[in-house]
Backbone as CSV, one residue per row, in Angstrom:
resi,resn,N_x,N_y,N_z,CA_x,CA_y,CA_z,C_x,C_y,C_z
1,MET,0.848,-1.173,0.000,0.000,0.000,0.000,0.897,1.242,0.000
2,PRO,0.637,2.194,-0.934,1.486,3.375,-1.017,1.260,4.315,0.170
3,ASP,2.326,5.000,0.488,2.269,5.947,1.606,1.679,7.274,1.121
4,THR,0.488,7.613,1.565,-0.182,8.843,1.124,0.164,10.036,2.005
5,THR,0.808,9.792,3.135,1.133,10.902,4.028,2.323,11.709,3.532
6,SER,3.137,11.116,2.653,4.321,11.839,2.184,4.017,12.769,1.004
7,ARG,2.826,12.709,0.487,2.466,13.592,-0.629,2.366,15.031,-0.181
8,ARG,2.853,15.890,-1.017,2.715,17.322,-0.713,1.374,17.813,-1.219
9,ARG,0.800,18.645,-0.462,-0.459,19.243,-0.905,-0.143,20.454,-1.756
10,ARG,-0.864,20.577,-2.828,-0.710,21.751,-3.683,-1.529,22.893,-3.103
11,PRO,-0.971,24.077,-3.173,-1.790,25.204,-2.682,-2.985,25.414,-3.603
12,TRP,-4.055,25.857,-3.013,-5.254,26.114,-3.801,-4.990,27.230,-4.794
13,PRO,-5.453,27.074,-6.031,-5.274,28.170,-6.991,-6.150,29.356,-6.587
14,GLU,-5.731,30.515,-6.978,-6.505,31.712,-6.664,-7.840,31.650,-7.396
15,VAL,-8.899,31.899,-6.689,-10.234,31.826,-7.266,-10.416,33.011,-8.212
16,SER,-10.836,32.718,-9.443,-10.952,33.777,-10.446,-12.105,34.732,-10.163
17,ARG,-13.043,34.316,-9.326,-14.171,35.201,-9.029,-13.752,36.400,-8.197
18,THR,-12.601,36.335,-7.576,-12.170,37.460,-6.751,-11.470,38.538,-7.570
19,ALA,-11.079,38.237,-8.793,-10.371,39.222,-9.612,-11.202,40.483,-9.861
20,PRO,-12.489,40.384,-10.251,-13.273,41.615,-10.435,-13.425,42.418,-9.145
21,ILE,-13.532,41.725,-8.020,-13.678,42.432,-6.743,-12.392,43.191,-6.431
22,ARG,-11.259,42.552,-6.673,-9.987,43.236,-6.444,-9.831,44.435,-7.378
23,ALA,-10.269,44.279,-8.638,-10.196,45.404,-9.583,-11.082,46.552,-9.102
24,LEU,-12.262,46.224,-8.597,-13.165,47.252,-8.077,-12.541,47.961,-6.881
25,LEU,-11.973,47.209,-5.959,-11.368,47.819,-4.777,-10.184,48.705,-5.158
26,ALA,-9.387,48.259,-6.132,-8.253,49.068,-6.569,-8.727,50.365,-7.211
27,THR,-9.791,50.280,-8.012,-10.321,51.480,-8.655,-10.960,52.408,-7.627
28,LEU,-11.688,51.831,-6.683,-12.319,52.649,-5.646,-11.283,53.372,-4.793
29,ALA,-10.125,52.754,-4.589,-9.080,53.386,-3.783,-8.542,54.638,-4.458
30,THR,-8.640,54.707,-5.803,-8.128,55.872,-6.521,-9.158,56.993,-6.622
31,LEU,-10.421,56.705,-6.324,-11.470,57.716,-6.443,-11.425,58.687,-5.271
32,PRO,-11.864,59.921,-5.506,-11.897,60.874,-4.405,-12.973,60.489,-3.391
33,LYS,-12.794,60.894,-2.179,-13.776,60.638,-1.125,-14.900,61.669,-1.235
34,PHE,-16.128,61.210,-1.105,-17.276,62.086,-1.256,-17.835,62.471,0.109
35,PRO,-18.378,63.683,0.218,-18.914,64.115,1.507,-20.200,63.396,1.897
36,ALA,-20.923,62.875,0.917,-22.197,62.196,1.201,-22.241,60.897,0.407
37,ALA,-23.149,60.026,0.786,-23.311,58.757,0.076,-23.970,58.999,-1.273
38,PRO,-23.551,58.271,-2.314,-24.196,58.429,-3.620,-25.623,57.872,-3.581
39,PRO,-26.485,58.313,-4.501,-27.879,57.842,-4.502,-28.013,56.328,-4.691
40,CYS,-27.057,55.696,-5.355,-27.150,54.248,-5.577,-26.990,53.460,-4.281
41,ALA,-26.446,54.076,-3.245,-26.267,53.381,-1.970,-27.603,53.113,-1.276
42,ALA,-28.646,53.831,-1.655,-29.960,53.642,-1.032,-30.576,52.296,-1.409
43,ASP,-30.351,51.829,-2.634,-30.904,50.550,-3.092,-29.884,49.851,-3.988
44,PRO,-28.834,49.273,-3.416,-27.787,48.687,-4.245,-28.235,47.477,-5.067
45,ALA,-29.269,46.759,-4.629,-29.733,45.584,-5.377,-30.282,45.970,-6.749
46,GLN,-30.733,47.201,-6.889,-31.265,47.670,-8.166,-30.176,47.687,-9.240
47,PHE,-28.918,47.741,-8.841,-27.805,47.866,-9.771,-27.127,46.535,-10.054
48,ASP,-27.616,45.430,-9.471,-27.025,44.109,-9.700,-27.284,43.644,-11.121
49,LEU,-26.371,42.803,-11.622,-26.544,42.274,-12.969,-27.658,41.234,-12.993
50,TYR,-27.628,40.305,-12.057,-28.644,39.255,-12.009,-29.251,39.193,-10.612
51,VAL,-30.560,39.005,-10.578,-31.291,38.797,-9.332,-31.988,37.451,-9.479
52,PRO,-31.912,36.564,-8.484,-32.533,35.240,-8.599,-34.022,35.331,-8.912
53,ARG,-34.455,34.427,-9.771,-35.871,34.276,-10.165,-36.460,35.537,-10.784
54,GLU,-35.650,36.315,-11.467,-36.131,37.525,-12.131,-36.182,37.271,-13.635
55,THR,-37.248,37.682,-14.282,-37.343,37.495,-15.723,-36.403,38.475,-16.427
56,PRO,-35.959,38.158,-17.639,-35.066,39.067,-18.363,-35.676,40.440,-18.612
57,ARG,-36.959,40.478,-18.902,-37.597,41.777,-19.141,-37.680,42.594,-17.853
58,ALA,-37.916,41.919,-16.728,-37.923,42.620,-15.437,-36.531,43.154,-15.118
59,ALA,-35.499,42.382,-15.465,-34.125,42.843,-15.251,-33.854,44.092,-16.094
60,LEU,-34.318,44.078,-17.331,-34.120,45.230,-18.214,-34.820,46.473,-17.649
61,ASP,-36.026,46.299,-17.132,-36.741,47.429,-16.506,-35.991,47.941,-15.274
62,ARG,-35.473,47.002,-14.469,-34.727,47.390,-13.271,-33.458,48.140,-13.656
63,TRP,-32.761,47.674,-14.704,-31.543,48.356,-15.172,-31.866,49.754,-15.675
64,ARG,-33.017,49.920,-16.332,-33.392,51.249,-16.833,-33.692,52.211,-15.679
65,ARG,-34.310,51.696,-14.617,-34.531,52.545,-13.439,-33.193,52.929,-12.803
66,ALA,-32.269,51.984,-12.762,-30.935,52.260,-12.214,-30.199,53.283,-13.081
67,GLU,-30.396,53.196,-14.403,-29.761,54.160,-15.312,-30.242,55.577,-14.995
68,GLU,-31.537,55.732,-14.720,-32.079,57.049,-14.381,-31.429,57.596,-13.112
69,VAL,-31.234,56.720,-12.121,-30.571,57.155,-10.885,-29.153,57.606,-11.199
70,CYS,-28.452,56.845,-12.031,-27.066,57.188,-12.389,-26.992,58.516,-13.142
71,LEU,-27.882,58.717,-14.093,-27.817,59.923,-14.912,-28.120,61.183,-14.115
72,ASN,-28.831,61.050,-12.993,-29.134,62.197,-12.149,-28.188,62.316,-10.956
73,CYS,-27.167,61.469,-10.917,-26.250,61.426,-9.779,-25.151,62.486,-9.921
74,PRO,-24.832,63.201,-8.854,-23.756,64.191,-8.933,-22.367,63.557,-9.019
75,PHE,-22.257,62.258,-8.738,-20.970,61.568,-8.754,-20.762,60.743,-10.021
76,LEU,-21.549,60.979,-11.063,-21.471,60.179,-12.288,-20.071,60.173,-12.889
77,ALA,-19.429,61.317,-12.955,-18.096,61.396,-13.556,-17.087,60.545,-12.789
78,ALA,-17.249,60.428,-11.492,-16.328,59.623,-10.697,-16.539,58.126,-10.922
79,CYS,-17.732,57.729,-11.328,-18.019,56.309,-11.558,-17.624,55.839,-12.960
80,LEU,-17.431,56.759,-13.887,-17.115,56.358,-15.262,-15.915,55.425,-15.371
81,PRO,-14.821,55.619,-14.613,-13.699,54.669,-14.729,-14.061,53.244,-14.316
82,LEU,-15.089,53.078,-13.503,-15.489,51.740,-13.063,-16.208,50.955,-14.147
83,ALA,-16.780,51.634,-15.138,-17.625,50.969,-16.139,-16.872,49.909,-16.933
84,GLY,-15.597,50.067,-17.165,-14.861,49.062,-17.929,-13.886,48.255,-17.102
85,SER,-14.052,48.264,-15.781,-13.051,47.644,-14.906,-13.368,46.215,-14.504
86,GLY,-14.372,45.593,-15.083,-14.706,44.222,-14.736,-15.817,44.093,-13.714
87,VAL,-16.379,45.200,-13.279,-17.493,45.172,-12.331,-18.756,44.799,-13.093
88,GLU,-19.586,43.953,-12.499,-20.824,43.550,-13.151,-22.002,44.299,-12.549
89,GLY,-22.941,44.684,-13.400,-24.126,45.395,-12.963,-24.215,46.748,-13.644
90,VAL,-25.089,47.605,-13.143,-25.235,48.948,-13.707,-24.223,49.855,-13.012
91,VAL,-23.286,50.377,-13.801,-22.227,51.256,-13.290,-22.176,52.470,-14.201
92,ALA,-22.281,53.642,-13.630,-22.223,54.898,-14.384,-23.257,54.928,-15.509
93,GLY,-24.429,54.368,-15.256,-25.499,54.391,-16.241,-25.333,53.385,-17.365
94,ARG,-24.437,52.407,-17.205,-24.205,51.391,-18.233,-24.267,50.006,-17.607
95,VAL,-24.813,49.043,-18.370,-24.852,47.663,-17.899,-23.514,47.022,-18.262
96,CYS,-22.801,46.561,-17.270,-21.495,45.944,-17.468,-21.582,44.463,-17.104
97,GLY,-20.903,43.638,-17.875,-20.826,42.220,-17.550,-21.725,41.315,-18.362
98,LEU,-22.474,41.856,-19.320,-23.284,40.987,-20.183,-22.354,40.304,-21.172
99,SER,-22.515,39.001,-21.337,-21.603,38.267,-22.210,-21.751,38.742,-23.656
100,GLY,-20.621,39.059,-24.258,-20.593,39.447,-25.658,-20.876,40.904,-25.940
101,LEU,-21.129,41.704,-24.914,-21.434,43.117,-25.134,-20.516,43.995,-24.286
102,PRO,-20.022,45.074,-24.858,-19.308,46.049,-24.022,-20.320,46.798,-23.158
103,PRO,-19.868,47.562,-22.176,-20.829,48.310,-21.352,-21.748,49.174,-22.209
104,GLN,-23.057,49.028,-22.009,-24.065,49.736,-22.798,-25.097,50.362,-21.871
105,PRO,-25.676,51.501,-22.269,-26.806,52.035,-21.494,-27.996,51.078,-21.614
106,PRO,-28.709,50.806,-20.527,-29.843,49.880,-20.602,-30.928,50.329,-21.567
107,SER,-31.030,51.622,-21.818,-32.087,52.109,-22.692,-31.877,51.707,-24.150
108,VAL,-30.695,51.230,-24.525,-30.476,50.786,-25.908,-30.457,49.263,-26.021
109,LEU,-30.714,48.552,-24.923,-30.715,47.093,-24.950,-32.120,46.551,-25.176
110,GLU,-32.178,45.418,-25.863,-33.433,44.689,-26.054,-33.195,43.245,-25.672
111,TYR,-34.217,42.590,-25.130,-34.131,41.166,-24.837,-34.356,40.410,-26.128
112,SER,-33.450,39.497,-26.466,-33.591,38.771,-27.723,-33.799,37.279,-27.514
113,GLY,-34.249,36.867,-26.356,-34.565,35.473,-26.100,-33.399,34.706,-25.501
114,PRO,-33.668,33.452,-25.108,-32.606,32.648,-24.512,-31.611,32.175,-25.570
115,SER,-30.378,31.994,-25.158,-29.364,31.469,-26.065,-29.421,29.943,-26.039
116,ARG,-28.587,29.307,-26.830,-28.571,27.845,-26.856,-28.151,27.266,-25.515
117,SER,-27.328,28.001,-24.785,-26.865,27.514,-23.483,-27.893,27.761,-22.384
118,GLY,-29.003,28.430,-22.719,-30.045,28.682,-21.737,-29.915,30.023,-21.040
119,ARG,-28.819,30.737,-21.298,-28.651,32.065,-20.694,-29.444,33.089,-21.491
120,CYS,-29.724,34.203,-20.879,-30.478,35.263,-21.545,-29.572,36.010,-22.511
121,ARG,-30.151,36.413,-23.625,-29.396,37.195,-24.607,-30.016,38.561,-24.747
122,TYR,-29.154,39.540,-24.800,-29.583,40.909,-25.036,-28.845,41.417,-26.263
123,ARG,-29.476,42.314,-26.990,-28.805,42.914,-28.144,-29.030,44.412,-28.098
124,VAL,-28.186,45.111,-28.832,-28.264,46.563,-28.867,-29.268,46.974,-29.937
125,ASP,-30.167,47.860,-29.592,-31.146,48.396,-30.530,-30.439,49.447,-31.392
126,ALA,-30.127,49.082,-32.633,-29.352,49.955,-33.515,-30.084,51.264,-33.805
127,ALA,-31.393,51.228,-33.935,-32.150,52.453,-34.217,-32.023,53.444,-33.049
128,GLU,-32.066,52.935,-31.832,-31.915,53.809,-30.661,-30.506,54.406,-30.603
129,LEU,-29.495,53.602,-30.936,-28.121,54.125,-30.968,-27.980,55.236,-32.003
130,ARG,-28.577,55.036,-33.194,-28.512,56.079,-34.231,-29.223,57.350,-33.780
131,ARG,-30.380,57.191,-33.137,-31.124,58.353,-32.640,-30.290,59.130,-31.628
132,ARG,-29.638,58.416,-30.725,-28.791,59.077,-29.724,-27.604,59.778,-30.374
133,ALA,-27.004,59.149,-31.388,-25.860,59.763,-32.071,-26.292,61.038,-32.789
134,ARG,-27.464,61.012,-33.444,-27.967,62.216,-34.118,-28.233,63.336,-33.118
135,ALA,-28.811,62.981,-31.975,-29.086,63.986,-30.949,-27.783,64.578,-30.421
136,ALA,-26.773,63.747,-30.214,-25.477,64.250,-29.734,-24.831,65.149,-30.779
137,ASN,-24.943,64.789,-32.055,-24.384,65.626,-33.125,-25.094,66.972,-33.185
138,ARG,-26.422,66.975,-33.022,-27.171,68.241,-33.026,-26.755,69.121,-31.848
139,ARG,-26.571,68.500,-30.675,-26.128,69.264,-29.510,-24.752,69.881,-29.750
140,ARG,-23.819,69.105,-30.308,-22.472,69.632,-30.573,-22.516,70.757,-31.597
141,ALA,-23.326,70.607,-32.645,-23.441,71.653,-33.656,-24.020,72.923,-33.044
142,HIS,-24.999,72.776,-32.181,-25.599,73.933,-31.513,-24.570,74.629,-30.609
143,GLU,-23.783,73.839,-29.887,-22.747,74.422,-29.023,-21.697,75.171,-29.842
144,ARG,-21.318,74.618,-31.004,-20.343,75.306,-31.868,-20.917,76.623,-32.382
145,GLN,-22.207,76.599,-32.727,-22.858,77.827,-33.189,-22.842,78.891,-32.109
146,LEU,-23.131,78.498,-30.888,-23.131,79.446,-29.778,-21.722,79.987,-29.533
147,GLU,-20.710,79.139,-29.667,-19.330,79.604,-29.493,-18.945,80.637,-30.558
148,ARG,-19.381,80.385,-31.806,-19.070,81.320,-32.880,-19.727,82.680,-32.661
149,ARG,-20.967,82.644,-32.168,-21.681,83.903,-31.929,-21.026,84.683,-30.786
150,GLY,-20.543,83.960,-29.788,-19.944,84.621,-28.629,-18.540,85.119,-28.920
151,ALA,-17.846,84.518,-29.890,-16.453,84.905,-30.159,-16.330,86.085,-31.107
């Protein structure tokens, strides 16, 4: 019978689920300290990526409500660096962590049914993106016009 007591135990590998948390903590350490709590602190579950037993359409509605809170938040500019840092959920008015999509505002997402693996699929509404781009272009053109008149 072989001696099993002489075997060395291998150290446990670092759990990959902790990497996003460490990235969040590192990013949060670089942010300025705020005098008051941000509005998202009142209901943090609203900003989660997934909630158990929630339908995809309900999740989309919840993300859109969270987007409204973010867009009216005085600390929005401070949260923008977090949007691409590996944090999952609604961050700086964008849904982060959806498979196959970069961070997107919830208002441009549509539910497109379950995937073959059984996970929910979301896609970007191209018409809404074009509408937003046109509106941003009109705003920039208007600002340039105002600058020319003032100069």
